[in-house]
TORKOL-4160 file (C-alpha; in steps of 0.2 Angstrom, whole numbers, padded with zeros to 4 digits, m for minus):
120
<pt num="1" X="0878" Y="0850" Z="0008"/>
<pt num="2" X="0890" Y="0846" Z="0022"/>
<pt num="3" X="0907" Y="0854" Z="0022"/>
<pt num="4" X="0921" Y="0857" Z="0035"/>
<pt num="5" X="0920" Y="0873" Z="0045"/>
<pt num="6" X="0936" Y="0880" Z="0037"/>
<pt num="7" X="0928" Y="0879" Z="0020"/>
<pt num="8" X="0914" Y="0890" Z="0024"/>
<pt num="9" X="0926" Y="0901" Z="0033"/>
<pt num="10" X="0936" Y="0903" Z="0017"/>
<pt num="11" X="0921" Y="0906" Z="0006"/>
<pt num="12" X="0913" Y="0920" Z="0017"/>
<pt num="13" X="0928" Y="0927" Z="0028"/>
<pt num="14" X="0931" Y="0925" Z="0046"/>
<pt num="15" X="0920" Y="0939" Z="0053"/>
<pt num="16" X="0905" Y="0933" Z="0043"/>
<pt num="17" X="0908" Y="0915" Z="0047"/>
<pt num="18" X="0908" Y="0919" Z="0066"/>
<pt num="19" X="0891" Y="0929" Z="0063"/>
<pt num="20" X="0884" Y="0913" Z="0054"/>
<pt num="21" X="0889" Y="0902" Z="0068"/>
<pt num="22" X="0882" Y="0914" Z="0081"/>
<pt num="23" X="0866" Y="0915" Z="0071"/>
<pt num="24" X="0864" Y="0897" Z="0065"/>
<pt num="25" X="0877" Y="0886" Z="0073"/>
<pt num="26" X="0873" Y="0868" Z="0076"/>
<pt num="27" X="0859" Y="0867" Z="0063"/>
<pt num="28" X="0856" Y="0865" Z="0044"/>
<pt num="29" X="0854" Y="0881" Z="0035"/>
<pt num="30" X="0845" Y="0883" Z="0018"/>
<pt num="31" X="0855" Y="0895" Z="0008"/>
<pt num="32" X="0844" Y="0904" Z="m0005"/>
<pt num="33" X="0850" Y="0904" Z="m0023"/>
<pt num="34" X="0844" Y="0922" Z="m0024"/>
<pt num="35" X="0845" Y="0936" Z="m0011"/>
<pt num="36" X="0829" Y="0945" Z="m0017"/>
<pt num="37" X="0817" Y="0936" Z="m0006"/>
<pt num="38" X="0814" Y="0935" Z="0013"/>
<pt num="39" X="0827" Y="0921" Z="0016"/>
<pt num="40" X="0840" Y="0931" Z="0006"/>
<pt num="41" X="0836" Y="0947" Z="0015"/>
<pt num="42" X="0838" Y="0938" Z="0032"/>
<pt num="43" X="0855" Y="0931" Z="0026"/>
<pt num="44" X="0860" Y="0949" Z="0021"/>
<pt num="45" X="0855" Y="0955" Z="0038"/>
<pt num="46" X="0864" Y="0942" Z="0047"/>
<pt num="47" X="0880" Y="0941" Z="0037"/>
<pt num="48" X="0881" Y="0957" Z="0027"/>
<pt num="49" X="0879" Y="0959" Z="0008"/>
<pt num="50" X="0896" Y="0953" Z="0002"/>
<pt num="51" X="0896" Y="0938" Z="0013"/>
<pt num="52" X="0878" Y="0933" Z="0009"/>
<pt num="53" X="0882" Y="0935" Z="m0010"/>
<pt num="54" X="0897" Y="0924" Z="m0008"/>
<pt num="55" X="0888" Y="0911" Z="0002"/>
<pt num="56" X="0873" Y="0911" Z="m0010"/>
<pt num="57" X="0885" Y="0909" Z="m0025"/>
<pt num="58" X="0894" Y="0894" Z="m0017"/>
<pt num="59" X="0879" Y="0885" Z="m0009"/>
<pt num="60" X="0863" Y="0893" Z="m0015"/>
<pt num="61" X="0849" Y="0882" Z="m0017"/>
<pt num="62" X="0855" Y="0869" Z="m0005"/>
<pt num="63" X="0857" Y="0867" Z="0014"/>
<pt num="64" X="0874" Y="0868" Z="0023"/>
<pt num="65" X="0878" Y="0861" Z="0040"/>
<pt num="66" X="0883" Y="0876" Z="0051"/>
<pt num="67" X="0895" Y="0870" Z="0064"/>
<pt num="68" X="0891" Y="0875" Z="0082"/>
<pt num="69" X="0909" Y="0879" Z="0087"/>
<pt num="70" X="0904" Y="0887" Z="0103"/>
<pt num="71" X="0922" Y="0888" Z="0108"/>
<pt num="72" X="0925" Y="0901" Z="0094"/>
<pt num="73" X="0910" Y="0911" Z="0099"/>
<pt num="74" X="0916" Y="0911" Z="0117"/>
<pt num="75" X="0933" Y="0917" Z="0111"/>
<pt num="76" X="0925" Y="0931" Z="0100"/>
<pt num="77" X="0914" Y="0937" Z="0114"/>
<pt num="78" X="0928" Y="0937" Z="0126"/>
<pt num="79" X="0938" Y="0948" Z="0114"/>
<pt num="80" X="0923" Y="0959" Z="0112"/>
<pt num="81" X="0920" Y="0961" Z="0130"/>
<pt num="82" X="0938" Y="0965" Z="0133"/>
<pt num="83" X="0937" Y="0978" Z="0120"/>
<pt num="84" X="0921" Y="0986" Z="0128"/>
<pt num="85" X="0930" Y="0986" Z="0145"/>
<pt num="86" X="0945" Y="0995" Z="0138"/>
<pt num="87" X="0934" Y="1008" Z="0130"/>
<pt num="88" X="0927" Y="1012" Z="0148"/>
<pt num="89" X="0911" Y="1002" Z="0149"/>
<pt num="90" X="0907" Y="0995" Z="0166"/>
<pt num="91" X="0904" Y="0977" Z="0169"/>
<pt num="92" X="0886" Y="0980" Z="0172"/>
<pt num="93" X="0884" Y="0989" Z="0155"/>
<pt num="94" X="0893" Y="0975" Z="0146"/>
<pt num="95" X="0882" Y="0962" Z="0155"/>
<pt num="96" X="0866" Y="0971" Z="0149"/>
<pt num="97" X="0873" Y="0971" Z="0131"/>
<pt num="98" X="0875" Y="0952" Z="0132"/>
<pt num="99" X="0860" Y="0947" Z="0142"/>
<pt num="100" X="0849" Y="0941" Z="0128"/>
<pt num="101" X="0862" Y="0937" Z="0115"/>
<pt num="102" X="0873" Y="0926" Z="0126"/>
<pt num="103" X="0864" Y="0927" Z="0143"/>
<pt num="104" X="0880" Y="0932" Z="0152"/>
<pt num="105" X="0878" Y="0938" Z="0170"/>
<pt num="106" X="0890" Y="0951" Z="0178"/>
<pt num="107" X="0899" Y="0936" Z="0186"/>
<pt num="108" X="0902" Y="0928" Z="0170"/>
<pt num="109" X="0908" Y="0944" Z="0162"/>
<pt num="110" X="0921" Y="0946" Z="0177"/>
<pt num="111" X="0927" Y="0928" Z="0173"/>
<pt num="112" X="0929" Y="0931" Z="0155"/>
<pt num="113" X="0938" Y="0947" Z="0158"/>
<pt num="114" X="0950" Y="0938" Z="0170"/>
<pt num="115" X="0953" Y="0924" Z="0158"/>
<pt num="116" X="0957" Y="0936" Z="0144"/>
<pt num="117" X="0969" Y="0946" Z="0154"/>
<pt num="118" X="0977" Y="0930" Z="0160"/>
<pt num="119" X="0979" Y="0924" Z="0142"/>
<pt num="120" X="0987" Y="0940" Z="0136"/>
């Protein structure tokens, strides 16, 4: 099953959609028809119970093309990084948090913070 990104977003909600893109963006994802197996448990772990149930009800038993939408992920991470900074985290602490997830260096964190502050 191949659907526009906005349809998936409408089905499971924006936060779950961004989690889905971060987890499986750019690949086809098999959506289990039932969540009581390992694939279903993984979907719940990645999206949360409610979103996983909605996605399974909508596309269970088929595959969906999950858009990469890297620009959305960058914007989400930028907001997350700005929020962490406002809570008092150092750039080094933030960089450590994103080292494996997004492979952001301290320099990239500074650039994202600067871009976010200039956009405000």
